[in-house]
C-alpha positions, 0 to 999 in steps of 0.5 A: 248079591246081584239084582240081575238074573238070567233064565236057564234050565237043566235037563236030562232024559226025563224031559225026552226030545226037546225043541231047543229053538222054541226054548230059546224063544222064551228068554232061556239063555243058558242050559245044562244037560245031564251027561253021566251018573256014577262011573258007567251010566250015560244019559241017552239024550246028552249028545242030542241035547248038548249039540242042539243047545249050541245050535239054538244059541243057548249057552250050554253046560253039562253035569254029572250025578255023583255016586258017593259010593264009587271012586270020584276020579273014575266018575270024572273020567267017565264024564269027560269021555262023554263031554269031549273037547269043550268049545268057546262059550261052553259053561263049566261042568256041574257036579250034582251032589244030592245022594249020600249012597249010604256013605258018611260025610267025610266019604262024600266030601272026598268023592266030590273033591276027587271029581271036581279036582280031576275035571278042573285039572283036565279042562282048566276051568272051575266046575260048579257044585250043585246041592240043596241047603239041607243036604249040604248042611248035613253032609258037606258043610264041614269041608271048606274046600267044597265051599270054594267052588261056585254053588248051584243051590236047589231051593224051591221058594217064592222068596227073592233069594235062596237061604245059603248053606253053612259056610257058603257066602254066595251062589252062582245059580239058583234052581228055584223050581222043579215044576216049570213049564216051557214050550218045546218041552213035554212035562215039567223041567227044572228052572234056574236063575244065573246070579248075574248079568250077561257079561258075568255069564260070558266071563264064566264061560270058556273064552275063545282061543 
């Protein structure tokens, strides 16, 4: 585990209009914006957030909220249609897996893997998977293929590091708070830590062509 962390946030339409220049002045070096949900929902603030993050000098990424009761490949295509062509320095997409949608674990696993596989093949990069330890242990721990993807773990604790889910040996990003406060953002925002230094974050990002 790294002793070095980089500050980041993840946002959606719930944060409204964000002053990304102000956010960048508060040691936030990376951020993810919600792009899509299910196979038809688009976040109305995604395009503005995604462009403004890059303009502010923040390493940017995009994420999709999985509906486990819908086709995973179709959801990936919806996400990719909103993302457009990635640029040098962009971070790999993230898949948010936190709702069962009434499905059993095997169906959730299959749906998540379909999304991850489609995105990986389309963008030639390895996406991250986001989940909490409780949801993972109840629904994803039986799928070794999911554990091969970099984990973005949600765990709100004052401890120095999160407790990892079953079958997982490390993590890339830790969402340690959902009640953060930053200048430039009205209301609460999720706070994240990248488990590494600036060089490691740059290696995770898309290289210059």
